[in-house]
N, C-alpha and C positions, 0 to 999 in steps of 0.2 A: 332474161328471166324477170318476171314481175313478182315482187315479194309482197305477201300478205302480212298484216300485223302479227298474226300468229307465228309466222316463220321468223320474223325479226325478234320477237319476244323469246322464242325457243332458243335462238342463238345467244341472245344477251343473258338469259337465265341458265344457259347450259343444260337445257332440257333435252330429252331424248329427241334425236333428229337434228341437233344443232350442227353436226358435222356436214349434213347435206346443205344447210344454209351457208356454212363457211365455203363450200365449193361454189355456190352461186355467187357469193361475194367476190370471188376471184375473177368472175366474168365481168359483165357490164350490167349489173342489176338495176332495176328501176322500181320505184314505189310511188304511189300517189300521195299527195300531201294529206289527203284524208286518212289514209292508212298510217302515215307517220304520226298524225295527230292522235290516233288510237294508242300507238306505242308511247308517245310522250305523255299522254294522259295517265298511263299506269305509273310513270315516275312521279308525276305531280301529285296524284292521289296517295302515293306512299310517302310523300313528304320530301321529295328530291327534285324540285323544279330546276335547280342548277344543272343537275345531271341530264335532264331532258333537253335543255338548251345546248349543252356540250355535245350530246348525242347527235343533234342536228348537224353539227359541224364535223363530227368525226366518223359518222357512219358512211362507209364507202358505197353510197347509193345515189343514183340520180333521182331527185324528187320531181315528180311530174305534177304540175298544178292541174286542178280539176276545172275544165272549161265547160261551157254550156253544152257542147256536143257530148262530152264524156258523161255529164250529169244526165242528159236525156237518154243515152244508151243504157246507163244503169237503171233508170226509171223503167225503160222498156223491158228489162229483165225481171221486174217485180212479180208478174203473174207466174212465171216459171219457178221462181226461187222462194216465194212466200211459203208454200207448203213445207219447205225444208228449214224455214226460220232464218234464212240468210239476211244479214243486215245491209244497210245502205253501204257501209264500208266494204262488205264482201262484194256487193254488186259493182262498186266503183273499181275494185281490184280486177274483177272479171271483165268489166268493160274495157279497162286498160289493156288487159291481155288480148282481148279480141281486137282492139284497135291496132296494136303493135304486131300481132301474130306471134307473140312470145308466150311461152307457158307461164302459168301462175303457180307459184310455190306456196303451199298452205299446209296447215295441220288439220284442216277441216274436211273430213271424209265426205260430208254431204255434197261438197262441190262436184264430186265425181258423178253424182246422180243427174246433174244438169249440164255438165261440160259439153256433151254431144249436142244437146238441144240448143245450147247457146253458141256453139261453134268455137269453143275455146279448148285449149289443152291445159289440163290441171295435173300437177305433180304433187304427191304427198311427201312431206319430209320425214314421216314415220309411218 
């Protein structure tokens, strides 16, 4: 399973759907370093940079660095995803899901509108 920042934040903040993320964490979840940066940024902006650094070490997720191919694949998704307002982080997550063949777990319903076009499987956590 590929985790989007929205999924990890839902888990950490115990928002609706966090149980689904807990199930994913029991498997072999992966997350791009860009999506982790989105999660860590929330902690830093709220005044908890130490928690962001600790989270990197404690979150049971394999962090996948963004290489040039993943960046290019995300860029190639821009035309399809722009009308829905998907961010670079969203496209990186979707590109990683496409590369690995694993489903992407997110709270963002708009992803369902482009999943088939992009050739990825998207699961909603709520």
